[in-house]
N, C-alpha and C positions, 0 to 999 in steps of 0.2 A: 578050203574056203567055201563059204556059202553066200549066195546072192539072191535077194528077193526084190522083184520089181513090181510096183503097183501103180495104177493110174486111177484118177477120179475125173470124169468128164461128164458134164451135165449139158443138156440142151438148153436152148434159149439164152445163151450168153453167160451161163453159170461157170462153175469151177472147171478148169481144164489143166490139171497138174499131175505131176508124178512124184513118187516117193520110193527110193531105192535104199535097201539096207544090205551092207556087205559085212560079213564076219570073217576075220582072218586071225586065228589064235585068240589073243586077248584084246584085239582091236576091233571096234565097231565103227564103220563109216556110214554116214547117212548123207545121201545126195537127194535134193528135192528142188522143185521149181516148175516153171511153165513147160508143158509138153512141147518138145522140139528144141528147147534151149539146153545149154550145158548145165544150168542150175548151180546151186551152192552146196558145198560139202562141209560137213562137220564130222570130226573124228574124236572118239573117246577111247581110252585104254582102261581095262578092268584088271583086278588082281589075278583072276584066273579065266581060263577059256570058258568054263561053265558059266561064270557070271556074265561074260560077254554074250554068250548064247541066250541067256535068260533076259538080259537087257534088250537084245535085238528082238526077241519074241514079243516082249511087252510093247515095243514100238510098233511092230507090225500089227499086233492085235488092236492097238488103239486106232490105227489108220483103217483097218478093215471095218471096225465098228462105226467109223465115220463115212463109210460108203466106198472106200478104195477097193479095187479089185485087181487080182493078178493079171498082168498084161505082157505083151511082147513089145519091147522097145522098138520104135520106128514104124509100127503098123498104123498108129493113129496120127494123123497130120496135125502140125501145129495150128493153133487158132490164129487167124489173121489179126494183126494189130491195126487199130484205127489210125489212119493218116488224116490229118485235118485237111479237108478239101475246101478251099475258099475261092470265091470269084472276086475279081478285081477289075473294075471298069476304069476308063480314063477319068481324070479329074474334071470336075465342073467348075473349078475355081478359075478366076480370071488371071491370076498371077501364080508364079511358081516360087516355092520356098527358097530361101538363100542357103543352098546346100554347099558346105565347105569341102567335104570329101565323101567318097563312096567306096566301100570295099565289097566286092562281089565274092561271096563265099563258094559259089559253084553249085549250090543246092538250096532248096526251100529252107528258109530260116525262121524259127520262132523264138528262140531264146536270146535274151539280152540282159546284161547287168553292167552298170557303170559305177565304179568305185572311185576313190580319190586318186588312184594311180593308173587304172586300166579300164579299157572297154572290153567286154566279153561278148561273143556271139557264137551261138551253136546252131548247127543246121541238120537237115534230115539225113545227111550222109554220115553223121556221127562225128563231125569235125567241130571242135571248139577252138576258136582263135582269140588270142588277146592282142589288143592294140593300144598304143599310147593315145592320149586324147587328141593328139595332132594327126593320128591316122597311121602311124608307122606300125607294121605288124611285128609283134614281139615273139610269139610262140604259138604252137599248135598242139592240141590234145586230140588223140585219135581214140574215140570210144567205140565199143563194139556195135552200137546200133544208133538209130536216129535220135537226136536230142529234141525232146518235147518242150522243155523249158529250163531256164537258168534262174536260180534263186540264191540269195545271200542270207546268212544268219550271222550277223556281226562280221567277224573276219572271214568266215568260212563260205566258200562258193560251191554250190551243188548243181549237177546236171541230171535231170530226170530223163531217162532214155526209154526207147520202145522195147528193150529187152526186160523191162520191169525192174530195173535197178536204178539206184540213185548214186552217182559218183561224186566223191569229194575231190575237188580240184584245187585245194588250198595250198598244196605243196607240189614239188616237181614230180612226185610219184602219186598220180591219181589212184584212188581205190574205191571199190564198191562199199559204200557206207551202209546202204539199206537194200534189202532184196524184198520188193513188194510182192504180196501174195499173188500166186500165178493166175488167179481168176480176176484180177484187177487190171482193167485196161485204162492205164493212166492217161488223164487229160492234162491236169495241172497239179502242182504241188507247192507247198510252202513249208519252211522249216523254222521253228522258233525254239531257241534254247535246246537244240539238239532233238527236238521232237518233230517227227515227220507227219505232215497232214496231206492226204492224197484225195483229189477229186477225180472221178472216173466217168466213163461213158454212160454207165447205168444211173448216174446221178448220186452215187454213194459217196460218203466221206469215211476214209479209213485213217486211223491214227496209229503210228508205230513209234516205239520209244528208242532211246539211244543205243540199246542192245539189239536193235533190229527185231524186236518182239512186238506182236500185235497187241494193242491196248483196247481199242474199241472201234466199232464202225456203226454208221447210221445210214439207213436207206433214205435217199433224198426225196423231197416232195416233187421233184421233177427229174429230168434226164440231162445228159450232156452237160456235165458240170465243168465249165471252163474257168471257174473262179474259185480260189481258196486263199485266204489270208489269215494270219494268226498273230495274236499277241498274248499278253498275260491274262487278259479277261475272257477271251473267246476265240473260236475258230469261225470264220465268216465264209459261208459256203454259197456260191452262186450257180444257178442252174436254169432250166427252162421256165420255172415258175417263180423265180425271184431270188431273194437272198435270205438264208437262214443262219442264225448265230447259235452255236453250241458251246456249252461249257467245256473247257479244255480237259477237265478231269471227269471222265465218264460220259460226256457227250449229251447231257441233258439239253433240250432245246430251250434257248433263252428268248428268242423272238424270231418271227418269220414275217417278211415284207414282200408282197407281190411287186414286181417292177413292170415298167412299160416295155414288155417283150422279154424274150429269153436273154439271159446274161451271157455275153460272149467274152468278157474280160473283167478283171477286177484290180483295184489299187487300194491302198490304205494310207491314211495319215493317223496321227495320235488319237483323234476323237471321231473319225469318220472313215467309212469305206465308200468307194466309188465303183459303180457297176456300169459298164458299157453294154448297151442292149441292141437287140435286133430291130427295135422300133425307133432307131435314129437318135437315141439319147444317151447321155451319161447322167446317172442319178447319184446324189450324195446322200448317204444314210447315216444317221447317228449310231455310233457303236453302242451307246448305252441303251437305246430304246428301239432302234430299227426305223424310226420315223424318217421319211424322205424330207431332207432339209432344202435341197435345191435340185433343179433339173436343167441340164445343158443340152440344147437342141441342135442336132446336126442334120444333114440333108440325106444321109444314107445310113445303113446299119453300121454300128460302131464296132470295130475289130479290136481296138486298144485304147487305153487312156492312161494318164499320168498327171501329176501335179508338181508345181514348184513347192519348196518347203513351206509347211503350214497350210497348204491349200490355197495360197494367194491367187495362183493361176491354175486353171484346169485345161489340160490338153487332151485332144481326141484324134484318132485316126479312123477314117471310114472306109467302106468297101469300094469307094470311087477314087482312091488314090489321093485323098485330100487330108490335110491336118488342120486342126482348129485350135484356137486359144480363147478361153473365156475368163472373165474375172470371177471372183468367188461367188457372187450373187447370181450368175447365170448369163450375164450380158456377153454376147459374142464380140470378141475384139478383132479377130481376123480368121480368114480361111485361105489356105494356099495349097497348091498342088505339090506333091512330093517330088515330081520329076521322074518317077519310076516305081510304080506299084503301091499297093495299100500297106499301111503299117500294121503288122500283126502283133507287135509289142513295142513299147517305147519307154523312155526314161529321160527326165529332165535333170540337168546338172550344170550349174554355173553358166546360165544363159545359153546353154546348148541343149537342143532336143535331139536325142539319139533314137533312131528308128531301125527296126528290122522289117523288111518289106517282102511282098509276095514274090519278088524276083530273086530273093535270096541275098539281098544286099544289107549291109550295115551302113546307115546314112547318118551323117552329122549335120544338123541344121543350126545355123546361127539364129537363135530365138531372141536376140536382144532387140530392144525397141527400135533402135536406129536401123538395124539390118532389115527388120520386117517392114518398116516404113519405106525403105528403099525398094524392097521387093514388090510392094504394092504398087509402086510407080514404074515397075518394070526393070529395075536395076538389080541384078543378082551377080554374085561372083561366079567365076568359072569353076565348077566342081572338079576337084582333083580325084582321079581314079587311082586308088591305092593298089599297088602291086605287091605280090609276095616276094620276099627276099630270096636270093639264089640258095642260100642255106638258112634254114629256119629250125630252131630247137623244137623237137617233136617228142611228146611224151605219151605213153600208153599205160593203161592200168596194170598194176602188179597182180598176177593171178596165183602166185606161189611164193613160198618163203625164199626160194632160190633167186627171185627177182630183186630182193631187198639187199642193198649194200650193207657190208659188215664193217665193224670197227673193233679194235682190240681193247680200247679204253674209252670211257665216257669223256667227251670234251668238257672243258670248264663251262659251267653254267647250264649244262644239259640235264635231263631228267631220265632216270633209269626206271623202266617198268618191267613187269614179269607176267608171263602167261601161266595161269594156274587152272586146275580143274575144281569145280564146285558143283556137286550134285549132278555129275554127268555133263556139265557145260564148261566151256573154256571161257575164262574171264581174264581181264588184265587189271593188275593192281600196281600201285606205286611202290617202288623200293626206296627211292631217295627220301631223305628226311624233309620235314617241313610240310608234308601232305597228309591227308586222312587216308590211312592204309585200308580202311574198310570200304572206301568208295571204288566203284569200277571205273575204268577208263574206256571211253568210246574208241574202238580200234578195229581196223579192217579184219574181217573174219578169214579172208583168204590166206593171210600170212600168220595167223595164230598157230603156235606150236607149244603144247604144254611143256613147261620147264624152261622155255627159252626166255632170254632177257633182251630187251630192246632199249635203244637210246632215242629220245625225242628232244626236239629243240626246246619245247616249252609245254606246259599244261595250264589249262584255264578251267576254273570251276564253273559249272552250270548250275542254275537254280534248282534243278531236279536232283541234286546230290550226286553228281558224277563229274569226271574230268573229261575235257576234250583236248585232243592233240593239236598243237600248232607247229607247223614247220615239218621238216623231213623226219622220216623214221629209218633207223638203221638197226641191224641186229648186232648185239654185243657178243663177241666170241670170248 
């Protein structure tokens, strides 16, 4: 067996990653990732040991030409990951919001997503909890590192973590769906039709496809990019100098608009994006032209924002533990205190405003007209403190094929897929009838094994010409 370990580390916040090639007979294993992390492994099998050696030498040569150098694993320290440090002052509002319930996650929390069935919250300890809309805790996911953000792409739920990976939480078996380049210090992300868009500390925008392969990146006009939103038309990138729209195919700049202060958060509706800024405003920009259509004035820097469907109401959370509601044209309707920290992310659904705050809590606010009017008069409900159940279903990512459940036959209505090798890469194709067998299937790399077959609950076609798995994955024996 032979093993070659290389590292590429650049000063000034550049690349800080490793690349290891191991040859054992006809098998070549490549492990790569951020220095200090376990990284991701890909394995290929070749017809002869000589061809395996030649393929390994080619890979090593390519990396050396890119600046990688032989190194000793463990001698170079991991690069520190940015933890968002925010200040939170007491609210200046005269009244407190009508909080229905509060769930304390135990660590600073940034990620939130509310769908028709569940509330999702992720914290800096790597915990993601799901709760019913009434506040009952349903399950817990334990991820390897702190959760930066939670995003949804149709049915699929993703958590972007400090280990540089993005985890798919859509089934009981979470898995690493994307492994972001080791030199990218992720700040925020969005996923649209299976394509990952990452905004980072340096203000860059990086786009990765459904096979976890880099597509393009663009240096930002500013730094500290806390906003990225995507749709069919563009990727909207917010940073210290405003909002920039890029074409999703290739990254051509479509427009750039300076905002009133650095962008600290972003939201989108069908025809507009909303940027929360350090200069106490939320600004609505046209997706088509980048023109600022409305400005919503708060009293402190804006950490988060959201809208009701269609942008009828605009909500904001500031650094002084207050939440605001505006009508579409910018008129402030109300300002209330959160009763416990500044909102770092928020989402509105069915007259409820859900917040994650600087004290690590998920908060449910009754945002109905009646409840808000009563709160402004000093009448608020007693907030219920949600407690963890004595026994709670807990799920951790699968890191090997052995972690996947097996079945001896495909259940009725399920779909069979197979792992194959194409040009030195492992791909997943559909075996069952009724599908395009030339399309790839987005599938966790950690459990791919050439020649193995798997059973999935369902497949959905994405606009990019590939399939996405919905439901559980089991290996077919």
